[in-house]
C-alpha positions as a Markdown table, in Angstrom:
| # | Residue | x | y | z |
|---|---|---|---|---|
| 1 | Met | -1.0 | 16.4 | -7.8 |
| 2 | Glu | 1.8 | 18.3 | -9.6 |
| 3 | Gln | 5.4 | 17.4 | -10.4 |
| 4 | Glu | 8.3 | 19.5 | -11.7 |
| 5 | Val | 11.8 | 18.1 | -12.7 |
| 6 | Val | 14.9 | 20.0 | -12.9 |
| 7 | Ile | 18.5 | 19.2 | -13.6 |
| 8 | Ser | 22.0 | 20.7 | -13.0 |
| 9 | Lys | 25.3 | 19.7 | -14.1 |
| 10 | Lys | 27.3 | 22.1 | -12.0 |
| 11 | Gln | 29.7 | 20.2 | -9.8 |
| 12 | Asp | 29.9 | 22.7 | -6.9 |
| 13 | Ala | 27.0 | 21.7 | -4.5 |
| 14 | Leu | 26.0 | 25.4 | -3.7 |
| 15 | Met | 25.9 | 26.4 | -7.5 |
| 16 | Ala | 24.0 | 23.2 | -8.4 |
| 17 | Val | 21.3 | 23.7 | -5.8 |
| 18 | Asp | 20.8 | 27.3 | -6.7 |
| 19 | Glu | 20.5 | 26.3 | -10.4 |
| 20 | Leu | 17.9 | 23.7 | -9.6 |
| 21 | Cys | 15.8 | 26.0 | -7.4 |
| 22 | Ser | 16.0 | 28.8 | -10.0 |
| 23 | Gln | 14.1 | 26.4 | -12.5 |
| 24 | Leu | 11.2 | 25.7 | -10.1 |
| 25 | Arg | 8.0 | 27.5 | -10.8 |
| 26 | His | 6.8 | 27.9 | -7.1 |
| 27 | Pro | 8.2 | 28.9 | -3.6 |
| 28 | Ser | 9.6 | 26.1 | -1.6 |
| 29 | Ser | 6.7 | 26.0 | 0.7 |
| 30 | Tyr | 4.5 | 24.7 | -2.1 |
| 31 | Tyr | 6.1 | 21.3 | -2.1 |
| 32 | Gln | 5.2 | 18.5 | 0.2 |
| 33 | Ala | 8.1 | 16.2 | -0.8 |
| 34 | Val | 11.4 | 16.7 | -2.7 |
| 35 | Phe | 13.4 | 13.8 | -4.2 |
| 36 | Phe | 16.9 | 14.2 | -5.7 |
| 37 | Met | 19.4 | 11.8 | -7.2 |
| 38 | Ala | 23.0 | 12.7 | -7.7 |
| 39 | Ala | 26.1 | 11.4 | -9.2 |
| 40 | Val | 28.7 | 10.2 | -6.5 |
| 41 | Thr | 31.0 | 12.9 | -7.7 |
| 42 | Tyr | 29.2 | 15.4 | -5.5 |
| 43 | Asn | 30.0 | 16.3 | -2.0 |
| 44 | Phe | 26.7 | 14.4 | -1.0 |
| 45 | Glu | 26.5 | 15.7 | 2.5 |
| 46 | Glu | 26.8 | 19.2 | 1.6 |
| 47 | Leu | 24.4 | 18.7 | -1.3 |
| 48 | Ser | 21.9 | 17.1 | 0.9 |
| 49 | Gln | 22.0 | 19.9 | 3.6 |
| 50 | Arg | 22.0 | 22.7 | 0.9 |
| 51 | Ile | 18.8 | 21.3 | -0.6 |
| 52 | Lys | 17.2 | 20.8 | 2.8 |
| 53 | Glu | 18.0 | 24.4 | 3.7 |
| 54 | Lys | 16.0 | 25.4 | 0.3 |
| 55 | Phe | 13.0 | 23.3 | 1.4 |
| 56 | Pro | 12.7 | 23.6 | 5.2 |
| 57 | Asp | 9.0 | 22.6 | 5.2 |
| 58 | Ser | 9.2 | 19.7 | 2.8 |
| 59 | Gln | 10.2 | 16.2 | 3.2 |
| 60 | Val | 13.4 | 15.8 | 1.3 |
| 61 | Met | 15.0 | 12.3 | 0.3 |
| 62 | Gly | 18.0 | 11.6 | -2.0 |
| 63 | Cys | 20.5 | 9.2 | -3.1 |
| 64 | Thr | 23.8 | 8.8 | -5.1 |
| 65 | Thr | 23.4 | 7.1 | -8.3 |
| 66 | Ala | 24.9 | 5.1 | -11.3 |
| 67 | Gly | 23.3 | 7.6 | -13.6 |
| 68 | Glu | 20.5 | 10.0 | -13.6 |
| 69 | Ile | 17.1 | 9.8 | -15.5 |
| 70 | Ser | 14.9 | 12.6 | -16.7 |
| 71 | Pro | 13.3 | 13.9 | -19.8 |
| 72 | Tyr | 16.9 | 15.2 | -20.6 |
| 73 | Gly | 18.0 | 11.5 | -21.1 |
| 74 | Phe | 20.2 | 9.0 | -19.3 |
| 75 | Thr | 22.7 | 11.4 | -17.7 |
| 76 | Glu | 25.8 | 11.2 | -15.6 |
| 77 | Asn | 27.6 | 13.6 | -13.4 |
| 78 | Ser | 24.4 | 15.4 | -12.8 |
| 79 | Val | 21.8 | 16.0 | -10.1 |
| 80 | Val | 18.2 | 15.6 | -10.9 |
| 81 | Leu | 15.6 | 16.9 | -8.5 |
| 82 | Thr | 11.8 | 16.3 | -8.7 |
| 83 | Thr | 8.9 | 17.8 | -6.5 |
| 84 | Met | 5.6 | 16.5 | -5.4 |
| 85 | Ala | 2.9 | 18.9 | -4.6 |
| 86 | Ala | -0.8 | 18.2 | -3.8 |
| 87 | Gly | -3.5 | 19.1 | -1.3 |
| 88 | Asn | -4.5 | 15.4 | -0.9 |
| 89 | Val | -1.2 | 14.0 | 0.0 |
| 90 | Lys | 0.6 | 13.5 | 3.2 |
| 91 | Cys | 4.2 | 12.2 | 3.5 |
| 92 | Arg | 7.0 | 11.7 | 6.0 |
| 93 | Ala | 10.6 | 10.4 | 5.5 |
| 94 | Val | 12.8 | 8.5 | 7.9 |
| 95 | Leu | 16.5 | 7.6 | 7.7 |
| 96 | Val | 17.3 | 4.0 | 8.7 |
| 97 | Glu | 20.9 | 3.8 | 9.8 |
| 98 | Asn | 23.3 | 0.6 | 10.2 |
| 99 | Gly | 20.8 | -0.8 | 7.9 |
| 100 | Ser | 22.8 | -3.9 | 6.9 |
| 101 | Lys | 23.3 | -5.0 | 10.5 |
| 102 | Tyr | 20.9 | -3.4 | 12.8 |
| 103 | Pro | 18.0 | -1.9 | 10.9 |
| 104 | Val | 15.6 | -2.8 | 14.1 |
| 105 | Val | 17.1 | 0.1 | 15.9 |
| 106 | Ser | 15.0 | 2.4 | 13.6 |
| 107 | Lys | 11.8 | 0.5 | 14.4 |
| 108 | Ser | 10.3 | 3.3 | 16.5 |
| 109 | Glu | 11.3 | 6.1 | 14.0 |
| 110 | Ile | 9.5 | 4.1 | 11.2 |
| 111 | Glu | 6.5 | 3.7 | 13.3 |
| 112 | Gln | 6.4 | 7.2 | 14.2 |
| 113 | Ala | 6.7 | 8.2 | 10.5 |
| 114 | Leu | 3.9 | 5.9 | 9.7 |
| 115 | Ser | 1.6 | 7.2 | 12.2 |
| 116 | Ser | 2.3 | 10.9 | 11.4 |
| 117 | Val | 0.7 | 10.5 | 8.0 |
| 118 | Gly | -2.1 | 8.2 | 9.2 |
| 119 | Ile | -0.8 | 4.8 | 8.2 |
| 120 | Arg | -1.7 | 2.2 | 10.8 |
| 121 | Cys | 0.5 | -0.8 | 11.3 |
| 122 | Ala | -1.1 | -4.4 | 11.1 |
| 123 | Asp | -4.0 | -2.6 | 9.3 |
| 124 | Pro | -5.0 | -5.0 | 6.5 |
| 125 | Leu | -6.4 | -2.1 | 4.4 |
| 126 | Ser | -3.4 | 0.2 | 4.8 |
| 127 | His | -2.2 | -0.5 | 1.3 |
| 128 | Lys | -5.3 | 0.9 | -0.2 |
| 129 | Asp | -4.4 | 4.7 | 0.1 |
| 130 | Ala | -0.6 | 4.6 | 1.1 |
| 131 | Phe | 2.7 | 3.1 | -0.1 |
| 132 | Ala | 6.5 | 3.6 | 0.6 |
| 133 | Ile | 9.4 | 4.7 | -1.6 |
| 134 | Ala | 12.9 | 3.5 | -0.5 |
| 135 | Phe | 16.4 | 4.4 | -1.5 |
| 136 | Ile | 18.7 | 1.7 | 0.1 |
| 137 | Asn | 22.4 | 1.9 | 0.3 |
| 138 | Gly | 24.4 | -0.6 | -1.9 |
| 139 | Val | 27.7 | -2.2 | -1.2 |
| 140 | Tyr | 26.6 | -4.0 | 2.0 |
| 141 | Asn | 24.1 | -6.5 | 0.6 |
| 142 | Gly | 21.7 | -5.1 | 3.0 |
| 143 | Glu | 18.4 | -4.8 | 0.8 |
| 144 | Glu | 16.8 | -7.9 | 2.1 |
| 145 | Thr | 17.5 | -7.1 | 5.7 |
| 146 | Val | 15.9 | -3.6 | 5.4 |
| 147 | Leu | 12.9 | -5.1 | 3.6 |
| 148 | Thr | 12.4 | -7.8 | 6.1 |
| 149 | Asn | 12.6 | -5.2 | 9.0 |
| 150 | Phe | 10.0 | -3.0 | 7.4 |
| 151 | Tyr | 7.6 | -5.7 | 6.7 |
| 152 | Ser | 7.8 | -7.0 | 10.2 |
| 153 | Ile | 6.7 | -3.4 | 11.3 |
| 154 | Ile | 3.9 | -2.6 | 8.9 |
| 155 | Gln | 2.6 | -6.2 | 9.2 |
| 156 | Asn | 0.5 | -6.0 | 5.8 |
| 157 | Asp | 2.3 | -8.0 | 2.9 |
| 158 | Ser | -0.1 | -6.0 | 0.5 |
| 159 | Phe | 1.5 | -2.7 | 1.4 |
| 160 | Met | 3.7 | -1.7 | -1.5 |
| 161 | Leu | 7.2 | -0.6 | -1.2 |
| 162 | Ala | 9.0 | 0.6 | -4.4 |
| 163 | Gly | 12.8 | 1.0 | -4.1 |
| 164 | Gly | 16.1 | 1.4 | -5.7 |
| 165 | Thr | 19.5 | 0.8 | -4.4 |
| 166 | Ala | 21.8 | 3.7 | -4.4 |
| 167 | Gly | 24.6 | 3.5 | -6.8 |
| 168 | Tyr | 28.0 | 4.8 | -7.7 |
| 169 | Thr | 30.3 | 5.3 | -10.5 |
| 170 | Gly | 34.1 | 4.8 | -10.6 |
| 171 | Asn | 36.1 | 2.6 | -8.6 |
| 172 | Lys | 35.4 | 3.6 | -5.0 |
| 173 | Ala | 32.5 | 1.3 | -3.8 |
| 174 | Glu | 30.6 | 3.9 | -1.7 |
| 175 | Thr | 26.9 | 5.0 | -1.7 |
| 176 | Trp | 25.0 | 7.6 | 0.2 |
| 177 | Val | 21.3 | 8.2 | 1.0 |
| 178 | Ser | 19.7 | 11.1 | 2.9 |
| 179 | Val | 16.6 | 12.4 | 4.5 |
| 180 | Asn | 16.1 | 16.0 | 5.4 |
| 181 | Gly | 19.9 | 16.7 | 5.2 |
| 182 | Lys | 21.2 | 13.8 | 7.3 |
| 183 | Val | 23.1 | 11.2 | 5.3 |
| 184 | Thr | 24.2 | 7.5 | 5.8 |
| 185 | Ser | 26.4 | 5.1 | 3.7 |
| 186 | Asp | 24.9 | 2.0 | 5.4 |
| 187 | Gly | 21.1 | 2.1 | 5.8 |
| 188 | Ala | 18.1 | 3.4 | 3.8 |
| 189 | Ala | 16.0 | 6.5 | 3.1 |
| 190 | Met | 12.3 | 5.9 | 3.2 |
| 191 | Met | 9.2 | 8.0 | 2.3 |
| 192 | Phe | 5.7 | 7.1 | 3.5 |
| 193 | Ile | 3.1 | 8.6 | 1.2 |
| 194 | Lys | -0.8 | 8.5 | 2.0 |
| 195 | Thr | -3.1 | 9.8 | -0.6 |
| 196 | Ser | -6.5 | 9.8 | -2.1 |
| 197 | Cys | -4.8 | 9.9 | -5.6 |
| 198 | Lys | -4.8 | 6.6 | -7.5 |
| 199 | Phe | -1.3 | 5.2 | -7.8 |
| 200 | Asp | 0.3 | 2.4 | -9.9 |
| 201 | Ile | 3.5 | 0.6 | -8.6 |
| 202 | Arg | 4.9 | -1.9 | -10.9 |
| 203 | Gln | 8.2 | -3.6 | -12.3 |
| 204 | Glu | 9.4 | -4.1 | -15.8 |
| 205 | Asp | 11.3 | -7.3 | -16.6 |
| 206 | Ile | 12.8 | -7.6 | -20.1 |
| 207 | Phe | 13.8 | -11.1 | -19.8 |
| 208 | Asn | 12.1 | -14.3 | -21.1 |
| 209 | Lys | 12.2 | -17.7 | -19.8 |
| 210 | Thr | 14.3 | -20.4 | -21.7 |
| 211 | Gly | 12.9 | -23.4 | -20.2 |
| 212 | Lys | 16.3 | -24.3 | -18.8 |
| 213 | Thr | 16.7 | -24.7 | -15.2 |
| 214 | Phe | 19.3 | -25.3 | -12.5 |
| 215 | Phe | 19.0 | -26.8 | -9.0 |
| 216 | Val | 20.9 | -24.9 | -6.4 |
| 217 | Gly | 22.8 | -27.4 | -4.2 |
| 218 | Glu | 24.9 | -25.0 | -2.4 |
| 219 | Ser | 24.6 | -21.3 | -1.8 |
| 220 | Asp | 25.4 | -18.7 | 0.8 |
| 221 | Pro | 22.5 | -16.1 | 0.9 |
| 222 | Val | 24.5 | -13.8 | 2.9 |
| 223 | Ser | 27.6 | -13.3 | 0.7 |
| 224 | Arg | 25.2 | -14.0 | -2.4 |
| 225 | Thr | 27.5 | -16.8 | -3.5 |
| 226 | Ile | 26.2 | -19.9 | -5.3 |
| 227 | Gly | 28.5 | -23.0 | -4.5 |
| 228 | Lys | 26.8 | -25.7 | -6.5 |
| 229 | Leu | 24.4 | -25.8 | -9.6 |
| 230 | Asp | 23.2 | -29.3 | -10.7 |
| 231 | Gly | 25.8 | -30.8 | -8.6 |
| 232 | Arg | 28.5 | -29.2 | -10.6 |
| 233 | Thr | 30.7 | -26.0 | -10.3 |
| 234 | Pro | 28.5 | -23.3 | -11.1 |
| 235 | Lys | 30.4 | -21.7 | -13.9 |
| 236 | Val | 30.7 | -25.2 | -15.6 |
| 237 | Ser | 27.1 | -25.8 | -15.4 |
| 238 | Tyr | 26.1 | -22.2 | -16.4 |
| 239 | Ala | 28.3 | -22.3 | -19.6 |
| 240 | Ala | 27.0 | -25.7 | -20.5 |
| 241 | Lys | 23.2 | -24.6 | -20.3 |
| 242 | Leu | 24.2 | -21.7 | -22.5 |
| 243 | Gly | 26.2 | -23.8 | -25.0 |
| 244 | Val | 29.3 | -21.7 | -24.8 |
| 245 | Ser | 32.7 | -22.0 | -23.2 |
| 246 | Glu | 33.5 | -21.0 | -19.7 |
| 247 | Ala | 35.5 | -17.9 | -21.1 |
| 248 | Gln | 32.7 | -16.9 | -23.3 |
| 249 | Cys | 30.0 | -17.1 | -20.7 |
| 250 | Glu | 31.7 | -14.3 | -18.7 |
| 251 | Ser | 30.8 | -11.6 | -21.5 |
| 252 | Ile | 27.1 | -12.6 | -21.7 |
| 253 | Thr | 25.9 | -12.6 | -18.2 |
| 254 | Phe | 23.5 | -9.6 | -18.6 |
| 255 | Glu | 21.6 | -11.2 | -21.4 |
| 256 | Asn | 21.4 | -14.4 | -19.3 |
| 257 | Pro | 20.4 | -13.8 | -15.7 |
| 258 | Phe | 18.8 | -16.1 | -13.2 |
| 259 | Gly | 15.1 | -16.1 | -12.6 |
| 260 | Arg | 14.2 | -17.1 | -9.0 |
| 261 | Phe | 10.7 | -18.5 | -8.2 |
| 262 | Leu | 9.3 | -16.4 | -5.4 |
| 263 | Asn | 5.7 | -16.1 | -4.4 |
| 264 | Gly | 4.4 | -17.5 | -7.6 |
| 265 | Ser | 6.4 | -15.3 | -10.1 |
| 266 | Ile | 10.0 | -15.0 | -11.5 |
| 267 | His | 12.3 | -12.5 | -10.1 |
| 268 | Ile | 15.6 | -11.6 | -11.5 |
| 269 | Ala | 18.9 | -12.2 | -9.8 |
| 270 | Ala | 21.8 | -10.8 | -11.8 |
| 271 | Leu | 25.3 | -12.5 | -12.0 |
| 272 | Ala | 27.9 | -10.3 | -10.3 |
| 273 | Gly | 30.8 | -12.4 | -11.4 |
| 274 | Phe | 32.7 | -15.7 | -11.1 |
| 275 | Thr | 35.2 | -16.6 | -8.4 |
| 276 | Pro | 38.6 | -18.2 | -9.2 |
| 277 | Glu | 37.1 | -21.5 | -8.2 |
| 278 | Gly | 34.1 | -21.2 | -10.4 |
| 279 | Lys | 31.5 | -20.2 | -8.0 |
| 280 | Ile | 28.8 | -17.5 | -9.0 |
| 281 | Thr | 28.2 | -14.3 | -7.1 |
| 282 | Thr | 24.9 | -12.5 | -7.6 |
| 283 | Phe | 23.4 | -9.2 | -6.7 |
| 284 | Ala | 20.5 | -10.8 | -5.0 |
| 285 | Arg | 20.1 | -13.6 | -2.5 |
| 286 | Val | 19.7 | -17.1 | -3.9 |
| 287 | Val | 18.8 | -19.7 | -1.4 |
| 288 | Pro | 20.1 | -23.3 | -1.3 |
| 289 | Asn | 17.7 | -26.3 | -2.5 |
| 290 | Ser | 15.9 | -24.0 | -4.8 |
| 291 | Thr | 15.5 | -23.8 | -8.6 |
| 292 | Leu | 16.7 | -21.2 | -10.9 |
| 293 | Glu | 15.4 | -20.4 | -14.5 |
| 294 | Leu | 17.9 | -19.5 | -17.2 |
| 295 | Met | 16.6 | -16.3 | -18.6 |
| 296 | His | 17.3 | -14.5 | -22.0 |
| 297 | Val | 16.9 | -11.0 | -22.8 |
| 298 | Gly | 13.9 | -9.9 | -24.9 |
| 299 | Asp | 13.1 | -6.7 | -26.8 |
| 300 | Pro | 13.4 | -3.8 | -24.5 |
| 301 | Leu | 11.5 | -1.3 | -26.6 |
| 302 | Glu | 8.4 | -3.8 | -26.9 |
| 303 | Lys | 8.6 | -4.2 | -23.2 |
| 304 | Cys | 8.7 | -0.4 | -22.6 |
| 305 | Asp | 5.6 | 0.0 | -24.7 |
| 306 | Glu | 3.8 | -2.7 | -22.8 |
| 307 | Thr | 4.8 | -1.1 | -19.5 |
| 308 | Cys | 3.6 | 2.4 | -20.7 |
| 309 | Ala | 0.4 | 1.0 | -22.1 |
| 310 | Gly | -0.4 | -0.7 | -18.7 |
| 311 | Ile | 0.5 | 2.4 | -16.7 |
| 312 | Lys | -1.7 | 4.6 | -18.9 |
| 313 | Gln | -4.6 | 2.2 | -18.9 |
| 314 | Asn | -4.5 | 2.4 | -14.9 |
| 315 | Ile | -3.6 | 6.0 | -14.6 |
| 316 | Pro | -5.1 | 7.9 | -17.7 |
| 317 | Ser | -3.7 | 11.1 | -16.5 |
| 318 | Pro | -0.2 | 10.6 | -14.9 |
| 319 | Lys | 1.0 | 13.4 | -12.5 |
| 320 | Phe | 4.0 | 12.1 | -10.8 |
| 321 | Val | 6.4 | 9.6 | -12.1 |
| 322 | Leu | 9.6 | 8.0 | -10.3 |
| 323 | Leu | 11.8 | 5.6 | -12.2 |
| 324 | Met | 14.3 | 3.2 | -10.6 |
| 325 | Ser | 16.0 | 1.3 | -13.5 |
| 326 | Cys | 19.1 | -1.0 | -13.1 |
| 327 | Ile | 22.4 | 0.4 | -14.2 |
| 328 | Thr | 22.9 | -2.8 | -16.4 |
| 329 | Arg | 19.7 | -1.9 | -18.2 |
| 330 | Thr | 21.1 | 1.6 | -18.9 |
| 331 | Met | 24.5 | 0.2 | -20.0 |
| 332 | Tyr | 22.6 | -2.4 | -22.5 |
| 333 | Phe | 20.3 | 0.4 | -23.9 |
| 334 | Gly | 23.5 | 2.4 | -24.6 |
| 335 | Lys | 25.1 | -0.5 | -26.2 |
| 336 | Lys | 22.1 | -1.1 | -28.4 |
| 337 | Gly | 21.9 | 2.5 | -29.2 |
| 338 | Ile | 18.2 | 2.8 | -27.9 |
| 339 | Ser | 18.6 | 5.1 | -24.9 |
| 340 | Ser | 17.0 | 8.2 | -26.7 |
| 341 | Arg | 14.2 | 6.0 | -27.9 |
| 342 | Ile | 13.3 | 4.8 | -24.5 |
| 343 | Ile | 13.3 | 8.3 | -23.0 |
| 344 | Gln | 11.1 | 9.3 | -25.9 |
| 345 | Lys | 8.6 | 6.7 | -25.0 |
| 346 | Tyr | 8.6 | 7.8 | -21.4 |
| 347 | Ser | 8.1 | 11.4 | -22.7 |
| 348 | Asp | 5.3 | 10.4 | -25.0 |
| 349 | Val | 3.2 | 9.1 | -22.0 |
| 350 | Phe | 4.5 | 11.1 | -19.0 |
| 351 | Pro | 4.2 | 14.9 | -18.7 |
| 352 | Ala | 7.2 | 14.7 | -16.3 |
| 353 | Phe | 9.4 | 12.0 | -14.8 |
| 354 | Ala | 12.6 | 11.5 | -12.9 |
| 355 | Gly | 14.7 | 8.6 | -11.5 |
| 356 | Phe | 17.9 | 7.1 | -11.5 |
| 357 | Ser | 20.1 | 4.1 | -12.6 |
| 358 | Ala | 20.2 | 1.8 | -9.5 |
| 359 | Tyr | 22.3 | -1.1 | -8.3 |
| 360 | Gly | 19.1 | -3.1 | -7.6 |
| 361 | Glu | 15.3 | -2.7 | -7.3 |
| 362 | Gln | 12.7 | -3.6 | -4.6 |
| 363 | Leu | 9.1 | -4.3 | -5.1 |
| 364 | Gly | 7.2 | -5.4 | -1.9 |
| 365 | Arg | 9.4 | -7.9 | 0.0 |
| 366 | Ile | 11.4 | -8.7 | -3.2 |
| 367 | His | 14.9 | -7.4 | -4.0 |
| 368 | Cys | 16.0 | -8.1 | -7.5 |
| 369 | Asn | 18.1 | -6.8 | -10.4 |
| 370 | Gln | 18.1 | -5.8 | -14.1 |
| 371 | Thr | 14.5 | -4.5 | -13.7 |
| 372 | Leu | 12.6 | -1.1 | -13.8 |
| 373 | Val | 10.5 | -0.3 | -10.7 |
| 374 | Ser | 8.1 | 2.7 | -11.4 |
| 375 | Val | 5.8 | 4.8 | -9.1 |
| 376 | Val | 3.1 | 6.6 | -11.0 |
| 377 | Ile | 0.5 | 8.8 | -9.2 |
| 378 | Gly | -2.6 | 10.2 | -10.9 |
| 379 | Glu | -5.2 | 12.7 | -9.9 |
């Protein structure tokens, strides 16, 4: 297994692709898979097509971002491209279109892609030597729909899917994903990988439980809006649990997200904001008649050390690393002045790595926020 990571800040798509390819060590036919993560400032359709033209024999998958991640740091207005090459890897990508409404229309394409690399649906052992990577469009709140559709197809809850929600910067709420040069703004790009190499897929959560909980009396999972917490207006209840005024709580939502109890574990749902009526909108679904834990941010550097140590113990010789980290984490690292220290910790453990700042993260069936999802493949 071999990974290369290259970056370009040239804004012209053709010039950027030429610069990216000029930095690679091997001819295009050498790579089984190519992933690219690009700022939304690029002409994404042209960029996708240009990259596929350069790698006609590779499976190519990309997305727009809220920032790019590589050994060069947390960057913006750039495109990061990373490659995967190994003799014992089979991969196939598929584009899911109309993902927020009709993901089931891609059922046959997903089944064909899985079959083409030797992954059998309804096989209880399929997760032993295979997994999926997904880039899902943001804006449409369609992550859970895409995940539900995929797991209804694979029929193995142990099969691991690692994903990140495509992001954007600026005021235009639009994201793009692509597979082999074809793009969509409402769907998902999925890569299915079968390999004899050992792999580690995990999630890093930098938050701790406070012991304070809420009962969700009313919520709309589709619009991701909470209508009642502890029988009160959500904003009133949230501020009271924090011990601050309603005005003050608006500025500390990152440090104090919700934890949802799902499958015996805590999963983060970030607060997106407050409506004029005091309802709370979130970036992940919260169901009615459930309990939420009030979380509080811990030490990101300590958590990063724990994550890297855990990966290194499981994969002593990392060969391929893909990171999908929430944009709110990137912003928090910048605010705390620790961005370069986080990147250095990755560089100390991983020979190469690439990724992006996402609008949400997916691990298995669960969509959540303010976390890091990592994919690490060994020898």
